[in-house]
Residue, then its C-alpha position, 0 to 999 in steps of 0.5 A: m508311109r510304107k506301113k500305111s501303104s501296106i495296110l491299105l494294100t492289105i485292106t484292098v486285097i481283103l476287099l477284092i477277095g470279099f468282092g470276088s466272093t460276093i460276085l461268085s455268090i451273086f452269080k450262084i444265086i442268080k443261077t438258082l433263081e433262074y432255075d426256080a424261074k424255069q420251074i415256075n415257067e414250066v408249071g405256067i406252061i402246063r397250067g395254060a396248056i391244060q386250060r386250053l386243052t380243056k376248052l378244046e375238048l369241051n368244044n369237041y376239038p381233040d388235041d392230041e398234040g396238046m396232050n403230048r406237050i403236057e406229058v413232056g412238061l410233066d416229065v420235066l417238072a418231075n425231074l426238077d430240083k425239089s431238095y428244099i421242100e419235100s412237099y413240092g414232090e408231093t404236089v407234083a405227084d398230085i398233079q400227075n395223078n390228076w393228070s392220069r384221071y384227066k386223060t381217062v375222062i378225055e377218052e371217055l368224053r370222046v367216046t361217050p360225051t355226057e354232061e357228067n364227064r364234061k363236068e368231071l373234066f372241068d372239075i379236074s382241070e380246076a383242081l389241076w389249076i389249084q395244084t399248079n398254083q401250089a407248085v408255084y408257091l412252093t418254088q417261090r418259097s424255095s427261092e426265099l429259103k435260098i436267099a435266107k441261106f445266102k444271108l448266112i455268109l454275110p458275117v464272113l465278109l465283115i470287112n466288106i460289109m457295106l458292099i455286101v449290104v448294098i449287093a444284098l439289097l440289090i439281090k433282094s430287089y431283084v428276087r422280089d421283082q423276078l418272082e412278082k413278074t413270074a407270078n403276075y405276068d404271062a410268060l409268053t405275051k408279057i401281059y398280066n395273067r389270070h392270077l393278077l386279073y382276079q386280084v384286079l377284079e376284086r379291087e374294081i368290084n370293091r371300088s365300084d361298090r364303095y364309090n358307085k364306079e362303073f367298069s366294063f369287062i371285055l372278053f375276046d379270043i382269036d377266031n379259028f386259032k387252032r387252024v392257025n396253029d395247024s397251018f403254020g405251027h405253034d411257034k408261029g401261033d405264039l408269035v401271033l399271040i405276042e403281036l396281038c398283045r402289042l397291037c391291043e396295048d396300043c388301043i387301051r389306056k394305062s388304067d385299063i387292065f389287059a390280061r391273058f385268061g388262057g390259050e388265045e383268050f384275053v380279058i380287058v378290065a376298063p375302070e370307070t368305063g360304061l357299056e357304051q364306052g366299053l363297046i367303043l373300045a371293044e370295036k376299036i380292038r376288033k377292027k384294028v386286029e381285022e385290018h392288021s397284017f400279022k407278020a407270021v400268018g397274015h390277017i386274022t380276026v377276033s370275036v368279042g363279048i362285053t358286059q358291064y359290072d352291076k352291083g352284086d356281080t362276082r368275077d365269075s358272073l362277069y366272066k360268065r356273062a361276057d363268055i355268053a356274049l362271046y359265044h353269041a359272037k362266034r355263033s353269029g359269024k365271028n369277027r364281031t362284038e356282042i353285048n350281054i348285060k345282067g338279066a339278059e343271060 
């Protein structure tokens, strides 16, 4: 009995040591994953800020404060850990180089606005979009390498193998969920981002072509949002975006895809919804926003552009058509919904 107790005590001590080591390893990995998430989040902020800045500059709204925020973000990004993958540093350097040229083109555009420098500004912003996506990919790869390194310690904990296997599976699931959430969701509003939106559009286009299913594409943004930020501050502007998303989520179906396209611009893809029903949904959202009093700023409005998928459309043609409708809504006084169907551009 005494011998058995000693054995049980020894096994218990070994299990406790193994459990403690596993817990320490878990905390270390979570910490590094949080760090990776910070990198991905920083890249996402820079990516969204550049898209927003581009839109403002192309519409003759200089945003020096936005440029300064991007500068700060790039400094943070340059100093983040890149010990696992050398090409991460190269990607950051490419981003910084393109950013330098981007600023130069903005200066040229402000002094002498031409179609040539407007196009160059747009092209550089697209290049920066691709490079920031690459930075996200490399950070994800870094996280995977850290998980692989963690698995090397498993043989040391053979006595606690069952416990370690369970914890390793939990960590794997956690990592996958965290990376998927970071890659597919907007960091501020917690709705889908442009990356996932593009995937959904490709899926809906394929489904529509194969089964002759219709769907609506709704594009809207906040009227005079720059004035909101200027009057109340960007923190309050962020609260408006968050509250707006919760408001819109109450209007849409579970099957609808709601995504932040960039800045204050949002997209809804409504499967199996024709133009007439899509217009009803768009108007429902517009009116609900108009009637709602936002905690941070009071009343705001949105302008909406809507179109319907037609055979042969691409995600770019859908966006372009909805964007034209949105432009007409803005030009017609804002706080309104405009339709644009194929062939009417």
